[in-house]
C-alpha positions as CSV (number, residue, x, y, z in Angstrom):
1,M,20.4,-122.3,-2.2
2,T,23.7,-121.7,-0.5
3,R,23.2,-118.0,-1.0
4,S,20.3,-118.0,1.4
5,I,19.9,-118.7,5.1
6,L,17.3,-121.4,5.8
7,T,16.1,-123.0,9.0
8,E,16.8,-126.7,9.7
9,E,13.2,-127.5,8.7
10,E,13.4,-125.6,5.5
11,Q,16.7,-127.3,4.6
12,Q,15.3,-130.7,5.3
13,V,12.2,-130.2,3.1
14,V,14.4,-129.0,0.3
15,L,16.6,-132.2,0.6
16,R,13.4,-134.3,0.5
17,L,12.4,-133.0,-2.9
18,P,11.7,-135.8,-5.4
19,T,14.5,-136.1,-7.9
20,H,15.6,-138.2,-10.9
21,A,19.3,-138.6,-11.5
22,M,20.6,-138.4,-15.1
23,Q,24.1,-138.9,-16.5
24,V,24.9,-136.7,-19.5
25,Q,27.8,-137.2,-21.8
26,S,30.1,-134.4,-23.0
27,R,28.5,-132.2,-25.8
28,Q,25.1,-133.8,-25.2
29,D,22.0,-131.5,-25.2
30,F,19.7,-132.5,-22.4
31,V,17.2,-129.7,-22.6
32,L,16.3,-128.6,-26.1
33,M,15.6,-125.0,-27.2
34,N,11.9,-124.3,-26.9
35,E,11.3,-127.7,-25.3
36,E,8.4,-127.7,-22.8
37,A,9.7,-129.2,-19.6
38,T,8.0,-130.5,-16.4
39,Y,11.2,-130.3,-14.3
40,S,14.2,-128.1,-13.5
41,C,17.8,-129.4,-13.6
42,L,20.1,-129.3,-10.6
43,I,23.8,-129.7,-11.5
44,V,25.5,-132.3,-9.2
45,S,28.8,-132.6,-11.0
46,G,30.4,-131.4,-14.3
47,L,29.8,-128.2,-16.2
48,V,26.8,-127.1,-18.2
49,G,26.3,-124.4,-20.8
50,R,23.0,-122.6,-21.5
51,F,22.9,-121.7,-25.2
52,G,21.0,-119.9,-27.9
53,Q,21.3,-120.8,-31.6
54,T,21.0,-119.1,-34.9
55,V,19.2,-120.5,-38.0
56,D,22.5,-121.8,-39.4
57,G,23.2,-123.7,-36.2
58,S,25.8,-121.4,-34.7
59,R,25.7,-121.4,-30.9
60,Q,26.3,-118.7,-28.3
61,I,26.7,-119.9,-24.7
62,T,24.8,-117.4,-22.6
63,A,25.6,-118.9,-19.1
64,L,27.8,-121.5,-17.4
65,H,26.4,-123.6,-14.6
66,I,28.5,-125.4,-12.0
67,P,27.6,-128.0,-9.3
68,G,25.0,-126.6,-7.0
69,D,23.3,-124.5,-9.7
70,M,19.7,-125.0,-10.7
71,A,20.4,-124.4,-14.4
72,D,16.9,-123.7,-15.5
73,L,15.0,-122.8,-12.3
74,H,13.0,-120.2,-14.3
75,S,11.3,-123.0,-16.2
76,A,9.3,-123.7,-13.0
77,V,7.2,-120.6,-13.9
78,R,7.9,-120.6,-17.7
79,P,8.0,-124.3,-18.8
80,I,9.0,-123.6,-22.4
81,G,12.7,-123.2,-22.0
82,V,14.7,-120.1,-22.6
83,G,17.6,-121.6,-24.6
84,G,18.9,-125.1,-24.4
85,L,21.2,-126.9,-21.9
86,M,24.3,-128.8,-23.0
87,A,26.9,-130.7,-20.9
88,L,30.4,-129.4,-21.6
89,C,31.9,-132.4,-19.9
90,P,30.5,-135.6,-18.4
91,T,27.8,-134.3,-16.1
92,T,25.4,-135.5,-13.4
93,V,22.0,-133.8,-13.3
94,L,19.1,-134.2,-10.9
95,R,15.7,-133.5,-12.4
96,V,13.3,-131.8,-9.9
97,P,9.6,-131.7,-10.8
98,H,8.1,-128.3,-11.3
99,D,5.1,-129.2,-9.3
100,A,7.2,-130.0,-6.3
101,I,9.2,-126.8,-6.6
102,R,6.0,-124.7,-6.8
103,A,4.4,-126.5,-3.9
104,L,7.4,-126.0,-1.7
105,A,7.6,-122.3,-2.6
106,A,4.0,-121.8,-1.8
107,R,4.3,-123.4,1.6
108,Y,7.6,-121.9,2.7
109,P,8.1,-118.1,1.9
110,A,11.8,-118.2,2.8
111,I,12.4,-121.0,0.2
112,A,10.4,-119.0,-2.4
113,E,12.7,-116.0,-1.6
114,A,15.8,-118.2,-2.0
115,L,14.6,-119.4,-5.4
116,W,13.9,-115.8,-6.4
117,R,17.4,-114.8,-5.3
118,D,19.0,-117.5,-7.4
119,C,17.0,-116.3,-10.5
120,M,18.1,-112.7,-9.7
121,L,21.8,-113.8,-9.7
122,D,21.4,-115.5,-13.1
123,A,20.0,-112.3,-14.5
124,A,22.9,-110.3,-13.0
125,I,25.4,-112.6,-14.5
126,L,23.7,-112.5,-17.9
127,M,23.8,-108.6,-17.8
128,E,27.5,-108.7,-17.1
129,W,28.1,-111.1,-19.9
130,V,26.3,-108.9,-22.4
131,V,28.7,-106.1,-21.4
132,D,31.6,-108.5,-21.7
133,V,30.8,-109.6,-25.2
134,G,29.6,-106.3,-26.5
135,R,32.3,-103.9,-25.1
136,R,35.4,-105.7,-23.9
137,N,38.4,-106.9,-25.9
138,S,39.2,-110.6,-26.1
139,Q,41.8,-110.7,-23.4
140,T,39.6,-108.7,-21.0
141,R,36.6,-111.0,-21.7
142,L,38.5,-114.1,-20.8
143,A,40.1,-112.6,-17.7
144,H,36.6,-111.6,-16.6
145,V,35.2,-115.1,-17.1
146,L,38.1,-116.7,-15.2
147,C,37.6,-114.2,-12.3
148,E,33.8,-114.8,-12.2
149,M,34.2,-118.6,-12.2
150,S,36.8,-118.3,-9.4
151,I,34.4,-116.5,-7.2
152,R,31.6,-118.9,-8.0
153,A,33.8,-121.9,-7.4
154,G,34.4,-120.5,-3.9
155,G,30.7,-120.4,-3.2
156,G,30.3,-116.7,-4.1
157,R,32.3,-115.5,-1.1
158,E,36.0,-115.3,-2.1
159,A,38.3,-116.1,-5.0
160,T,39.5,-119.6,-5.5
161,L,43.0,-119.5,-7.0
162,D,42.9,-123.2,-8.2
163,Y,39.7,-124.6,-9.5
164,A,38.2,-127.1,-11.9
165,F,37.1,-125.7,-15.2
166,P,36.6,-128.6,-17.7
167,I,35.8,-126.4,-20.7
168,T,37.3,-126.6,-24.2
169,Q,38.7,-123.6,-26.0
170,E,35.9,-124.0,-28.5
171,H,33.2,-123.7,-25.8
172,L,35.0,-120.9,-24.1
173,G,35.0,-119.1,-27.4
174,D,31.2,-119.7,-27.7
175,A,30.8,-118.2,-24.3
176,A,33.0,-115.1,-24.9
177,G,32.0,-114.5,-28.5
178,L,35.5,-115.4,-29.8
179,T,37.0,-117.7,-32.3
180,P,39.2,-120.6,-31.0
181,V,42.2,-118.8,-32.4
182,H,41.4,-115.6,-30.4
183,V,40.8,-117.7,-27.3
184,N,44.2,-119.5,-27.7
185,R,46.1,-116.2,-28.2
186,S,44.4,-114.5,-25.3
187,L,45.0,-117.4,-22.9
188,K,48.6,-117.4,-24.0
189,I,48.9,-113.7,-23.1
190,L,47.3,-114.2,-19.7
191,R,49.8,-117.1,-19.1
192,E,52.8,-115.1,-20.3
193,Q,51.9,-112.2,-18.1
194,E,51.7,-114.6,-15.2
195,L,48.1,-113.8,-14.5
196,A,46.4,-117.2,-15.0
197,T,46.8,-120.5,-16.7
198,L,44.0,-122.8,-18.1
199,K,45.4,-126.3,-18.6
200,G,44.0,-129.8,-18.2
201,G,40.6,-128.6,-17.2
202,R,41.9,-126.5,-14.3
203,V,42.5,-122.8,-13.8
204,R,45.4,-121.6,-11.7
205,I,45.4,-117.9,-10.9
206,H,48.9,-116.6,-10.3
207,D,48.0,-113.0,-9.5
208,W,44.4,-112.3,-8.5
209,E,44.6,-108.5,-8.3
210,A,46.3,-108.2,-11.7
211,L,43.9,-110.7,-13.3
212,A,40.8,-108.8,-11.8
213,S,42.3,-105.5,-13.1
214,A,42.9,-107.0,-16.6
215,G,39.3,-108.3,-16.6
216,E,37.7,-105.1,-15.3
217,F,36.2,-107.4,-12.7
218,D,34.1,-106.2,-9.8
219,A,32.5,-109.1,-7.9
220,S,29.6,-107.0,-6.5
221,Y,27.2,-108.4,-9.1
222,L,27.7,-111.9,-7.7
223,V,26.9,-110.9,-4.1
224,A,23.3,-111.8,-3.1
225,D,22.0,-109.9,0.0
226,T,21.2,-112.6,2.5
227,A,20.5,-110.5,5.5
228,P,16.9,-109.3,5.6
229,A,15.5,-108.9,9.1
230,R,14.5,-112.6,9.6
231,Q,17.9,-113.8,8.5
232,K,19.7,-111.3,10.7
233,R,17.8,-112.8,13.7
234,L,18.9,-116.3,12.7
235,L,22.5,-115.2,12.4
236,A,22.3,-113.7,15.9
237,T,21.4,-117.1,17.3
238,I,24.4,-118.9,15.8
């Protein structure tokens, strides 16, 4: 809920939500496709991919979730999951009961709005990914993903030029709709052009402006409006 401004009381009741910690190994599915769940998953550490799957078992990663994300918040109102969730590296997850989330949203309108805002952002990212896979070439797709993850690693406010991204080329291909060979070639081009390097689970961006241009990246879809009237009043008191 870092995208929303909450009062001290609202922050405290969120922190007091009941949770159950779970350690997930790399490549382990921890929410199955079409599984009926009674909880949503908050990512504490690691990296998670939401995925869809064809009849023959081929997977498309449709979202990446980083620490601080509630990867399947939508399941609080639609308990049968949309896609599955898989850890892309060793990951720690907190399971938060749906009943507790719904009760908190009913009691605190600002928290309900914050949850709604997070779901809206997930939808905005998904729309951008559809354009990425459907209309951009392989190098542009990967540049776009690296730019997006840079902004998200910085809390959605500014680009982070050196950030953890513990993803394999196989899984990056599943996210970008590319074969591992195409991923390898495209990353090599980005590296040779001195735009960005992905190595050892970290991304280092050497030229942000050039990488954003190569990825046709505009961060506006990642910006959540956090300044309705009530929030403006709160900001004025800080």
